[in-house]
ZADO-1210 file (C-alpha; in nm, 4 decimals, padded with zeros to 6 digits):
<atoms>
<atom x="07.0302" y="00.9951" z="15.6288" code="UNK" pos="1"/>
<atom x="06.9090" y="01.3319" z="15.7452" code="UNK" pos="2"/>
<atom x="07.1155" y="01.5047" z="15.4740" code="UNK" pos="3"/>
<atom x="06.9566" y="01.2901" z="15.2040" code="UNK" pos="4"/>
<atom x="06.6064" y="01.3820" z="15.3174" code="UNK" pos="5"/>
<atom x="06.6901" y="01.7512" z="15.3268" code="UNK" pos="6"/>
<atom x="06.8598" y="01.7289" z="14.9873" code="UNK" pos="7"/>
<atom x="06.5603" y="01.5412" z="14.8472" code="UNK" pos="8"/>
<atom x="06.3201" y="01.8075" z="14.9704" code="UNK" pos="9"/>
<atom x="06.5350" y="02.0861" z="14.8237" code="UNK" pos="10"/>
<atom x="06.5445" y="01.9043" z="14.4911" code="UNK" pos="11"/>
<atom x="06.1672" y="01.8561" z="14.4958" code="UNK" pos="12"/>
<atom x="06.1145" y="02.2246" z="14.5747" code="UNK" pos="13"/>
<atom x="06.3513" y="02.3306" z="14.2946" code="UNK" pos="14"/>
<atom x="06.1788" y="02.1025" z="14.0431" code="UNK" pos="15"/>
<atom x="05.8377" y="02.2277" z="14.1517" code="UNK" pos="16"/>
<atom x="05.9528" y="02.5898" z="14.1129" code="UNK" pos="17"/>
<atom x="06.0854" y="02.5169" z="13.7635" code="UNK" pos="18"/>
<atom x="05.7569" y="02.3509" z="13.6683" code="UNK" pos="19"/>
<atom x="05.5540" y="02.6485" z="13.7923" code="UNK" pos="20"/>
<atom x="05.7790" y="02.8979" z="13.6116" code="UNK" pos="21"/>
<atom x="05.7637" y="02.6937" z="13.2934" code="UNK" pos="22"/>
<atom x="05.3845" y="02.6754" z="13.3036" code="UNK" pos="23"/>
<atom x="05.3556" y="03.0474" z="13.3790" code="UNK" pos="24"/>
<atom x="05.5791" y="03.1254" z="13.0808" code="UNK" pos="25"/>
<atom x="05.3743" y="02.8996" z="12.8540" code="UNK" pos="26"/>
<atom x="05.0492" y="03.0628" z="12.9641" code="UNK" pos="27"/>
<atom x="05.1961" y="03.4113" z="12.9122" code="UNK" pos="28"/>
<atom x="05.3149" y="03.3189" z="12.5604" code="UNK" pos="29"/>
<atom x="04.9790" y="03.1639" z="12.4756" code="UNK" pos="30"/>
<atom x="04.7971" y="03.4810" z="12.5817" code="UNK" pos="31"/>
<atom x="05.0343" y="03.7292" z="12.4149" code="UNK" pos="32"/>
<atom x="04.8934" y="03.8613" z="12.0862" code="UNK" pos="33"/>
<atom x="05.0980" y="03.8000" z="11.7738" code="UNK" pos="34"/>
<atom x="05.2939" y="04.1068" z="11.6627" code="UNK" pos="35"/>
<atom x="05.1879" y="04.0628" z="11.3022" code="UNK" pos="36"/>
<atom x="04.9865" y="03.8247" z="11.0916" code="UNK" pos="37"/>
<atom x="05.1435" y="03.5491" z="10.8847" code="UNK" pos="38"/>
<atom x="05.1420" y="03.6082" z="10.5110" code="UNK" pos="39"/>
<atom x="05.1374" y="03.3952" z="10.1952" code="UNK" pos="40"/>
<atom x="05.1153" y="03.5467" z="09.8456" code="UNK" pos="41"/>
<atom x="05.1900" y="03.4685" z="09.4838" code="UNK" pos="42"/>
<atom x="05.2970" y="03.7218" z="09.2221" code="UNK" pos="43"/>
<atom x="04.9477" y="03.6915" z="09.0682" code="UNK" pos="44"/>
<atom x="04.7659" y="03.7766" z="09.3929" code="UNK" pos="45"/>
<atom x="04.4944" y="04.0394" z="09.3236" code="UNK" pos="46"/>
<atom x="04.5650" y="04.2231" z="09.6503" code="UNK" pos="47"/>
<atom x="04.9150" y="04.3213" z="09.5346" code="UNK" pos="48"/>
<atom x="04.9631" y="04.6828" z="09.4332" code="UNK" pos="49"/>
<atom x="05.2066" y="04.6967" z="09.1426" code="UNK" pos="50"/>
<atom x="05.3870" y="05.0254" z="09.0924" code="UNK" pos="51"/>
<atom x="05.6353" y="05.1596" z="08.8392" code="UNK" pos="52"/>
<atom x="06.0091" y="05.1012" z="08.8495" code="UNK" pos="53"/>
<atom x="06.2682" y="05.3807" z="08.8450" code="UNK" pos="54"/>
<atom x="06.2698" y="05.5589" z="08.5063" code="UNK" pos="55"/>
<atom x="06.6028" y="05.4112" z="08.3891" code="UNK" pos="56"/>
<atom x="06.4519" y="05.0599" z="08.3920" code="UNK" pos="57"/>
<atom x="06.2559" y="04.9258" z="08.0924" code="UNK" pos="58"/>
<atom x="05.8995" y="05.0380" z="08.0223" code="UNK" pos="59"/>
<atom x="05.6531" y="04.7880" z="08.1646" code="UNK" pos="60"/>
<atom x="05.8759" y="04.7033" z="08.4593" code="UNK" pos="61"/>
<atom x="05.6793" y="04.6846" z="08.7884" code="UNK" pos="62"/>
<atom x="05.7404" y="04.6379" z="09.1613" code="UNK" pos="63"/>
<atom x="05.4984" y="04.5174" z="09.4289" code="UNK" pos="64"/>
<atom x="05.5881" y="04.5406" z="09.7968" code="UNK" pos="65"/>
<atom x="05.5154" y="04.2042" z="09.9560" code="UNK" pos="66"/>
<atom x="05.6237" y="04.2795" z="10.3122" code="UNK" pos="67"/>
<atom x="05.7720" y="04.5754" z="10.4945" code="UNK" pos="68"/>
<atom x="05.8152" y="04.9405" z="10.4127" code="UNK" pos="69"/>
<atom x="06.0403" y="05.0210" z="10.1122" code="UNK" pos="70"/>
<atom x="06.1852" y="05.3211" z="10.2972" code="UNK" pos="71"/>
<atom x="06.2992" y="05.1033" z="10.5907" code="UNK" pos="72"/>
<atom x="06.5218" y="04.8015" z="10.6467" code="UNK" pos="73"/>
<atom x="06.4071" y="04.4500" z="10.5547" code="UNK" pos="74"/>
<atom x="06.1653" y="04.4908" z="10.2676" code="UNK" pos="75"/>
<atom x="06.0503" y="04.2115" z="10.0355" code="UNK" pos="76"/>
<atom x="05.9241" y="04.2771" z="09.6830" code="UNK" pos="77"/>
<atom x="05.8084" y="04.1080" z="09.3670" code="UNK" pos="78"/>
<atom x="05.9893" y="04.2543" z="09.0640" code="UNK" pos="79"/>
<atom x="05.8501" y="04.2044" z="08.7133" code="UNK" pos="80"/>
<atom x="06.0608" y="04.2639" z="08.4044" code="UNK" pos="81"/>
<atom x="05.8964" y="04.2489" z="08.0591" code="UNK" pos="82"/>
<atom x="05.9818" y="03.9584" z="07.8291" code="UNK" pos="83"/>
<atom x="06.2924" y="04.0086" z="07.6156" code="UNK" pos="84"/>
<atom x="06.3869" y="04.3310" z="07.7951" code="UNK" pos="85"/>
<atom x="06.7236" y="04.4598" z="07.9106" code="UNK" pos="86"/>
<atom x="06.7986" y="04.5455" z="08.2717" code="UNK" pos="87"/>
<atom x="07.0616" y="04.8229" z="08.2532" code="UNK" pos="88"/>
<atom x="07.3704" y="04.8317" z="08.4719" code="UNK" pos="89"/>
<atom x="07.2763" y="04.9403" z="08.8262" code="UNK" pos="90"/>
<atom x="07.3459" y="04.8696" z="09.1936" code="UNK" pos="91"/>
<atom x="07.1616" y="04.8682" z="09.5268" code="UNK" pos="92"/>
<atom x="07.2694" y="05.0018" z="09.8672" code="UNK" pos="93"/>
<atom x="07.1535" y="04.6713" z="10.0126" code="UNK" pos="94"/>
<atom x="07.2519" y="04.3154" z="09.9435" code="UNK" pos="95"/>
<atom x="06.9688" y="04.1381" z="09.7650" code="UNK" pos="96"/>
<atom x="06.8469" y="03.7817" z="09.7948" code="UNK" pos="97"/>
<atom x="06.6465" y="03.6724" z="09.4924" code="UNK" pos="98"/>
<atom x="06.4417" y="03.3789" z="09.3709" code="UNK" pos="99"/>
<atom x="06.3282" y="03.3778" z="09.0083" code="UNK" pos="100"/>
<atom x="05.9623" y="03.2790" z="08.9998" code="UNK" pos="101"/>
<atom x="05.8996" y="03.2924" z="08.6233" code="UNK" pos="102"/>
<atom x="06.0938" y="03.3408" z="08.3012" code="UNK" pos="103"/>
<atom x="06.4658" y="03.3123" z="08.2302" code="UNK" pos="104"/>
<atom x="06.6963" y="03.5897" z="08.3465" code="UNK" pos="105"/>
<atom x="07.0609" y="03.6265" z="08.2443" code="UNK" pos="106"/>
<atom x="07.2474" y="03.8295" z="08.5080" code="UNK" pos="107"/>
<atom x="07.6004" y="03.9664" z="08.5013" code="UNK" pos="108"/>
<atom x="07.7712" y="04.1119" z="08.8097" code="UNK" pos="109"/>
<atom x="08.0815" y="04.3255" z="08.7498" code="UNK" pos="110"/>
<atom x="08.3929" y="04.1102" z="08.7504" code="UNK" pos="111"/>
<atom x="08.2004" y="03.7812" z="08.7435" code="UNK" pos="112"/>
<atom x="08.0854" y="03.5393" z="08.4774" code="UNK" pos="113"/>
<atom x="07.7218" y="03.5741" z="08.3643" code="UNK" pos="114"/>
<atom x="07.4687" y="03.3391" z="08.5250" code="UNK" pos="115"/>
<atom x="07.1408" y="03.2068" z="08.3893" code="UNK" pos="116"/>
<atom x="06.8500" y="03.2004" z="08.6331" code="UNK" pos="117"/>
<atom x="06.5482" y="02.9829" z="08.5640" code="UNK" pos="118"/>
<atom x="06.2293" y="02.9495" z="08.7673" code="UNK" pos="119"/>
<atom x="06.3260" y="02.8303" z="09.1137" code="UNK" pos="120"/>
<atom x="06.6839" y="02.9666" z="09.0951" code="UNK" pos="121"/>
<atom x="06.8284" y="03.1544" z="09.3934" code="UNK" pos="122"/>
<atom x="07.0805" y="03.4348" z="09.3534" code="UNK" pos="123"/>
<atom x="07.2591" y="03.6620" z="09.5992" code="UNK" pos="124"/>
<atom x="07.3813" y="04.0055" z="09.4994" code="UNK" pos="125"/>
<atom x="07.6249" y="04.1856" z="09.7309" code="UNK" pos="126"/>
<atom x="07.5521" y="04.5456" z="09.8269" code="UNK" pos="127"/>
<atom x="07.6746" y="04.8108" z="09.5819" code="UNK" pos="128"/>
<atom x="07.7981" y="04.5580" z="09.3231" code="UNK" pos="129"/>
<atom x="07.6887" y="04.6776" z="08.9765" code="UNK" pos="130"/>
<atom x="07.4949" y="04.4275" z="08.7699" code="UNK" pos="131"/>
<atom x="07.2858" y="04.4071" z="08.4547" code="UNK" pos="132"/>
<atom x="07.0522" y="04.1530" z="08.3072" code="UNK" pos="133"/>
<atom x="06.8360" y="04.0361" z="08.0209" code="UNK" pos="134"/>
<atom x="06.4943" y="03.8750" z="08.0522" code="UNK" pos="135"/>
<atom x="06.5639" y="03.6221" z="07.7761" code="UNK" pos="136"/>
<atom x="06.2268" y="03.4472" z="07.7874" code="UNK" pos="137"/>
<atom x="05.9072" y="03.4989" z="07.5904" code="UNK" pos="138"/>
<atom x="05.7265" y="03.5542" z="07.9222" code="UNK" pos="139"/>
<atom x="05.7987" y="03.8242" z="08.1826" code="UNK" pos="140"/>
<atom x="06.0702" y="03.7532" z="08.4360" code="UNK" pos="141"/>
<atom x="05.9292" y="03.7690" z="08.7882" code="UNK" pos="142"/>
<atom x="06.1579" y="03.7756" z="09.0901" code="UNK" pos="143"/>
<atom x="06.1061" y="03.7715" z="09.4626" code="UNK" pos="144"/>
<atom x="06.3743" y="03.9974" z="09.6142" code="UNK" pos="145"/>
<atom x="06.4544" y="04.0529" z="09.9820" code="UNK" pos="146"/>
<atom x="06.6466" y="04.3717" z="10.0625" code="UNK" pos="147"/>
<atom x="06.8237" y="04.4299" z="10.3944" code="UNK" pos="148"/>
<atom x="06.8295" y="04.8101" z="10.3619" code="UNK" pos="149"/>
<atom x="06.5689" y="05.0486" z="10.2190" code="UNK" pos="150"/>
<atom x="06.4802" y="04.9750" z="09.8583" code="UNK" pos="151"/>
<atom x="06.6770" y="05.1619" z="09.5938" code="UNK" pos="152"/>
<atom x="06.8260" y="05.1102" z="09.2492" code="UNK" pos="153"/>
<atom x="07.1038" y="05.3383" z="09.1273" code="UNK" pos="154"/>
<atom x="07.1784" y="05.3537" z="08.7555" code="UNK" pos="155"/>
<atom x="07.5415" y="05.3263" z="08.6506" code="UNK" pos="156"/>
<atom x="07.6068" y="05.5849" z="08.3846" code="UNK" pos="157"/>
<atom x="07.9000" y="05.4997" z="08.1626" code="UNK" pos="158"/>
<atom x="08.0903" y="05.7590" z="07.9664" code="UNK" pos="159"/>
<atom x="08.0312" y="05.7551" z="07.5915" code="UNK" pos="160"/>
<atom x="08.3421" y="05.8150" z="07.3837" code="UNK" pos="161"/>
<atom x="08.3237" y="06.0864" z="07.1210" code="UNK" pos="162"/>
<atom x="08.4884" y="06.0112" z="06.7818" code="UNK" pos="163"/>
</atoms>
């Protein structure tokens, strides 16, 4: 009987200690400031700063950084391609995760069949895999793209045969 009482008291003390530690952790988390603010944007948001694309991409192409620093890992962007324009063959150091927000984009990755993206479509592009595209719609193609590595786009220059 004596062992049960001692065991009961030890259990009560352990449970009480866990409760106190749990409450202390909750209070500490509640008081800790958030590291960064939450964010919600659309591609039409007036606070976005649209900038030019690399020169090998079509005139009128634009990029807006949504979150992160384009020179560092984990950057998210909106990418706008003019209607009926051609996206030349290129690759990125990073894998890219994309969602087409507007338009219709036909994308071809080297060695794979072309795919047609429509608003709401998700696509994944592996790092360094060359790809090209066509914004086939009468409206601009707008993509949300998440890059794992710093933002870049490297043109693939193909040799032109001389007659």
